[in-house]
N, C-alpha and C positions, 0 to 999 in steps of 0.2 A: 592459672587455669580459668578460663571463662567459658560459659556456654550461653548461647542466646536463647531467649524464650520469647516466642511471639506473643505480643500483647495487642489489644485492640489499638488501632492507629489513632493518632491525636485528634483533637477536636477542631483543628484548623488554626488556632492562634499560636500554637507552639512552633518553635524553631527546632528542626531536627538537628541543628548544629549546636544547640545548647542542651546540656544534660545536668541532672541532679545526681550527685553521688551521695549514697546513704550508708552510714555505719549504724546498724541497728543494735541497740542494747536492751537490757531488761527494763531499765528505767528511762533511758534517754535515746534520742535519735540524732546523731551527728549528721549535718547536711552540708554539702559543698555544691558549688556551681562551677561549670566549666564550659569551655567553648572548643568545639572540635577543630575549627579552623586554626586557632592559635595553640591547640593542644595544651591548654593550661587549665588547672583546677585551683579554685580558691575556697577556703573555708567560708561558710556562710553563717550558720547559726546552729544552735542545739535546741531541740524540742524535747519537752517532757512527753513520755509515752502517754497516750490517751487511755481511757478505761477499756476501750474496745478498738479493734482494727478499723472500724468505721470512723471513729474519732481521729485516728492517725491518718486515714485516707483523706478526710476533709482538710487537715493541716497540710499534707503533702500536695494535694490538689491546689490549694491556695498558693503555696510556695511555687509550684510549677507554673501557675498562671502569672504570678508576679515576676518570675524570672524568665518567662517565656520559654521554659524548658520543654523539649520535645521527647525526652526519654529519661529513664532511670537506670542507674548502675548501683546495684546493691551488693555490699560486701557479704560474701558467703563464708561463714566460719568453719573452715575445713579443719579436720584433725591434722596433727603434724605429719602423719603419713599420707595425707591427701584424701583420706576417706571422709565420708559424711556421717556425723553423729547426730544426736538428738537436737543439738542447737542449730545445725544446718537445716534439719527438717523443719523446725519452727520458723527459721528465717525464710525458707522457701514458701511456706504456707502464708506468712505475713506478706512477703513481697508479691506473690502471685495475686493475693487479694487486693493489694494496693494498686497493682498494675491494672487489674480489671476495673476497680473503682475509679481510677484516674483516667483510664483509656490511653495510658502511655506505654510504649514498648519498654521492655525490661531486659537487662543483661545482668548476669552475676559476675562478680570478680572475686577471686581468692583474696581473703582478707587476713590470712595468717600474718601475725606479727605487725599489723598496721598500728595498733595502739602503742606497742613498744617503740616503733619507728617515730610515731607522733610525739611520744614523750621525750625521746632523745632530741627531736627537732626543737621542741619548745622549752625543754628543761623541767626541773622539778618544781614542786609547789613552793611558793614564796613563804618565808618565815612569818610568823605572827608578830604582833606588836611586841616590842621589847626583845625580839629575837627568839621568842618561844615557838612552840609548834604552831602550825597554821590553824586558823579558826575553821570551824565547819563550813562557813560560807566561802572561805578561801579554797578549801578542798573541793567543794562543789563547783566553784567557778573554774578551777584548774581542770577538773574531770570533764566539764562541759567543753572546755577549750581543746582537750585531747580528743574528744569525740568528733568535733568539727574538723580538726586536723587529720584524724584518721579517715574521715569521709573524703577529704581532699586527696589523701594518698591513694585511696581506693579508686577514685576517679582518674587521678594521674596515671595509675597503673593501667587503667583501661585505655587511656590515650596512647601511652607508650606501647601497649600491645597492638593497638590498631596501626601505629606507625611501623612497627616491626613487620606486621602482616603485609602492609602496603609495600614496604621495601622488598620483602621476599617475593611478592608477586611481580614486581618490576624487574628483578634481577634475572638474568638468563639462566 
């Protein structure tokens, strides 16, 4: 389930064919980049959340400029029944503020189970030295990788939905 939200249009240097996918968490922001023409999304990096939305907006703006991205696709954490709870409300508030601050158009994409899909894709945390449990730094690095992968899945879901919509429009 996606819904489009009009944001202020780009500043001119962005390519509307390149998008940033975002998996927003309490502590981290997973980011992916993708190309509409190739319909492919790739994990990019994981940011630590700033102290304020303004700090996050500066980081996202910088990334969008570096990647020449012309839009944002933010994962919306819907409840399993498809409803919106408190976390979805917080995500909308954050994403709307980021879209205004960056001047980039924004779309939401249902992110249910993306972290689980990402973990299945990349596997579990590596064992620690001598086969013991993973170290805290190994766990943090694994979690950051899952966040990036989840962002790529969110963005890939957006590309797949666009392709399905295009195919439906073309069929008689």
